[in-house]
Backbone as numpy.savetxt, mean C-alpha at the origin, in Angstrom:
# Nx Ny Nz CAx CAy CAz Cx Cy Cz
-8.97 0.64 -27.64 -8.21 1.84 -27.36 -7.80 1.89 -25.92
-8.67 1.35 -25.04 -8.41 1.28 -23.57 -7.27 0.42 -23.28
-7.24 -0.82 -23.89 -6.21 -1.75 -23.70 -4.82 -1.18 -24.15
-4.94 -0.47 -25.26 -3.68 0.11 -25.83 -3.07 1.18 -24.89
-3.95 1.99 -24.31 -3.47 3.09 -23.40 -2.92 2.40 -22.20
-3.60 1.27 -21.71 -3.06 0.60 -20.49 -1.66 0.05 -20.83
-1.55 -0.52 -22.02 -0.19 -1.14 -22.41 0.86 -0.08 -22.46
0.50 1.15 -23.07 1.52 2.18 -23.23 1.98 2.70 -21.89
0.98 2.95 -20.96 1.35 3.41 -19.62 2.11 2.43 -18.88
1.74 1.11 -18.91 2.56 0.11 -18.30 3.85 0.07 -18.80
4.06 0.13 -20.07 5.43 0.14 -20.75 6.19 1.32 -20.26
5.59 2.50 -20.16 6.27 3.71 -19.70 6.76 3.54 -18.26
5.97 3.04 -17.38 6.41 2.87 -16.06 7.40 1.72 -15.78
7.44 0.82 -16.79 8.47 -0.22 -16.63 9.83 0.20 -17.29
9.77 0.99 -18.31 10.97 1.35 -19.09 11.58 2.60 -18.45
10.80 3.55 -17.74 11.29 4.84 -17.27 12.42 4.66 -16.28
12.35 3.72 -15.33 13.54 3.53 -14.42 14.85 3.12 -15.06
14.67 2.27 -16.13 15.88 1.88 -16.88 16.57 3.03 -17.61
15.71 3.88 -18.18 16.16 5.05 -18.90 16.88 6.02 -17.85
16.26 6.19 -16.71 16.82 7.10 -15.71 18.17 6.58 -15.22
18.37 5.30 -15.12 19.60 4.70 -14.64 20.59 4.54 -15.75
20.29 4.90 -17.01 21.20 4.66 -18.13 22.23 5.81 -18.22
22.14 6.84 -17.43 23.09 7.94 -17.48 24.47 7.46 -17.07
25.49 8.13 -17.53 26.82 7.72 -17.22 27.12 8.08 -15.75
28.05 7.45 -15.13 28.37 7.60 -13.80 28.88 9.07 -13.52
29.65 9.64 -14.41 30.11 10.94 -14.18 29.04 12.00 -14.33
28.00 11.74 -15.19 27.02 12.74 -15.35 25.91 12.64 -14.34
25.80 11.47 -13.66 24.72 11.27 -12.66 25.25 11.92 -11.33
24.29 12.14 -10.49 24.62 12.72 -9.23 25.35 11.81 -8.32
25.42 10.57 -8.63 26.16 9.59 -7.91 25.33 8.87 -6.77
24.05 9.37 -6.62 23.22 8.81 -5.56 22.25 7.85 -6.22
22.51 6.57 -5.98 21.64 5.55 -6.64 20.69 4.92 -5.67
20.33 5.64 -4.56 19.45 5.09 -3.63 18.04 5.62 -3.74
17.69 6.22 -4.82 16.41 6.71 -5.00 15.31 5.66 -5.13
15.80 4.52 -5.60 14.86 3.45 -5.70 14.38 2.93 -4.33
15.32 2.90 -3.37 14.98 2.41 -2.03 13.98 3.41 -1.44
14.24 4.70 -1.60 13.32 5.68 -1.04 11.93 5.63 -1.73
11.92 5.41 -2.94 10.66 5.32 -3.61 9.95 3.99 -3.15
10.66 2.91 -2.95 10.01 1.68 -2.40 9.54 1.86 -1.03
10.29 2.59 -0.15 9.83 2.80 1.19 8.56 3.63 1.21
8.51 4.73 0.41 7.26 5.54 0.35 6.15 4.77 -0.16
6.29 3.97 -1.21 5.25 3.20 -1.72 4.76 2.12 -0.80
5.69 1.49 0.00 5.30 0.55 0.94 4.33 0.99 2.02
4.70 2.21 2.47 3.83 2.83 3.61 2.53 3.42 2.91
2.73 4.02 1.77 1.55 4.64 1.19 0.50 3.60 0.78
0.95 2.54 0.01 -0.03 1.55 -0.46 -0.57 0.73 0.70
0.22 0.45 1.66 -0.32 -0.32 2.89 -1.32 0.54 3.58
-1.03 1.80 3.74 -2.09 2.70 4.40 -3.23 2.79 3.65
-3.19 2.96 2.31 -4.34 3.05 1.46 -5.17 1.82 1.58
-4.56 0.70 1.41 -5.32 -0.60 1.46 -6.04 -0.78 2.83
-5.24 -0.54 3.92 -5.81 -0.73 5.19 -6.97 0.27 5.50
-6.79 1.48 5.03 -7.92 2.47 5.18 -9.17 2.08 4.50
-9.07 1.49 3.26 -10.15 1.05 2.56 -10.80 -0.25 3.30
-9.94 -1.12 3.68 -10.43 -2.29 4.35 -11.13 -1.96 5.70
-10.52 -1.03 6.48 -11.17 -0.69 7.78 -12.46 0.05 7.56
-12.56 0.86 6.60 -13.75 1.57 6.23 -14.87 0.63 5.85
-14.57 -0.36 5.05 -15.59 -1.35 4.65 -16.02 -2.22 5.84
-15.01 -2.62 6.69 -15.32 -3.44 7.80 -16.23 -2.61 8.78
-15.89 -1.41 9.13 -16.63 -0.61 10.05 -18.02 -0.34 9.55
-18.11 0.01 8.32 -19.46 0.32 7.66 -20.35 -0.89 7.68
-19.78 -2.02 7.32 -20.61 -3.28 7.28 -21.01 -3.82 8.58
-20.18 -3.55 9.59 -20.46 -4.01 10.92 -21.51 -3.11 11.58
-21.47 -1.82 11.33 -22.42 -0.83 11.73 -23.78 -1.15 11.12
-23.78 -1.49 9.83 -25.06 -1.80 9.13 -25.68 -3.13 9.70
-24.80 -4.01 9.98 -25.27 -5.36 10.55 -25.88 -5.15 11.89
-25.19 -4.34 12.74 -25.69 -4.07 14.09 -27.02 -3.34 14.06
-27.18 -2.45 13.05 -28.34 -1.60 12.95 -29.50 -2.55 12.46
-29.31 -3.56 11.66 -30.35 -4.45 11.19 -30.74 -5.47 12.32
-29.78 -5.94 13.13 -29.95 -6.88 14.20 -29.18 -6.51 15.37
-29.81 -5.71 16.23 -29.12 -5.27 17.48 -28.80 -6.38 18.39
-29.51 -7.45 18.41 -29.25 -8.64 19.28 -27.93 -9.30 19.02
-27.52 -9.20 17.77 -26.19 -9.90 17.42 -25.02 -9.01 17.60
-25.13 -7.91 18.25 -24.03 -6.88 18.38 -22.83 -7.49 19.10
-23.01 -8.32 20.07 -21.90 -8.90 20.83 -21.12 -9.75 19.95
-21.73 -10.62 19.18 -20.95 -11.64 18.35 -20.21 -10.81 17.21
-20.96 -9.78 16.64 -20.37 -9.08 15.54 -19.20 -8.18 16.08
-19.33 -7.70 17.30 -18.18 -6.85 17.81 -16.86 -7.63 17.90
-17.00 -8.90 18.42 -15.69 -9.74 18.48 -15.12 -9.89 17.16
-16.01 -10.20 16.17 -15.44 -10.44 14.79 -14.84 -9.13 14.20
-15.56 -7.99 14.60 -15.13 -6.64 14.11 -13.73 -6.39 14.62
-13.51 -6.55 15.94 -12.17 -6.23 16.53 -11.15 -7.17 15.90
-11.39 -8.42 15.76 -10.44 -9.38 15.25 -10.13 -8.89 13.77
-11.09 -8.55 12.95 -10.88 -8.15 11.64 -10.01 -6.85 11.60
-10.29 -5.92 12.48 -9.57 -4.67 12.48 -8.11 -4.89 12.81
-7.82 -5.83 13.79 -6.49 -6.15 14.22 -5.74 -6.73 13.00
-6.34 -7.67 12.32 -5.72 -8.31 11.11 -5.45 -7.30 9.96
-6.34 -6.40 9.80 -6.21 -5.34 8.76 -5.09 -4.42 9.22
-5.06 -4.05 10.41 -3.92 -3.14 10.93 -2.53 -3.77 10.79
-2.53 -5.10 10.96 -1.22 -5.77 10.86 -0.55 -5.61 9.52
-1.46 -5.53 8.43 -0.98 -5.25 7.11 -0.23 -3.91 7.03
-0.76 -2.86 7.66 -0.11 -1.57 7.67 1.21 -1.64 8.41
1.22 -2.48 9.48 2.45 -2.52 10.23 3.54 -3.30 9.41
3.18 -4.27 8.64 4.07 -4.92 7.71 4.62 -3.92 6.73
3.83 -3.05 6.19 4.26 -2.05 5.21 5.28 -1.12 5.88
5.02 -0.76 7.14 5.95 0.10 7.89 7.29 -0.59 8.16
7.26 -1.87 8.48 8.43 -2.60 8.71 9.27 -2.67 7.45
8.55 -3.02 6.30 9.33 -2.99 5.08 9.97 -1.66 4.67
9.22 -0.54 4.92 9.73 0.77 4.69 10.99 0.98 5.59
10.97 0.60 6.83 12.16 0.82 7.67 13.28 0.00 7.18
13.06 -1.18 6.72 14.12 -2.08 6.14 14.71 -1.44 4.88
13.87 -0.87 4.02 14.41 -0.26 2.81 15.16 1.03 3.18
14.63 1.78 4.17 15.30 2.98 4.63 16.72 2.71 5.15
16.85 1.59 5.75 18.16 1.20 6.25 19.21 1.03 5.23
18.81 0.82 3.97 19.67 0.63 2.80 20.07 1.92 2.12
19.40 2.99 2.51 19.69 4.28 1.85 21.02 4.86 2.49
């Protein structure tokens, strides 16, 4: 039953944009840039969500590691900062993609 529900919802999300775009040109509002706006919003939102989860896990695990072994704090801190920089770059890529999509609107 769970797989069936997953299949139905996936099919709904795949077919819904095609149904929305199937309206005649005269009946539609004439604005076909909603897909770019949706893509820009999803790019920033999902990049921010993923980076927030990644940064939370990284900070929590680094804090736990330093609490268990305070002598290794210096070595862990360098890896922590490097990891945070790499995680944050993913959010910046999402922002760049959103700006590129916004330029098409």
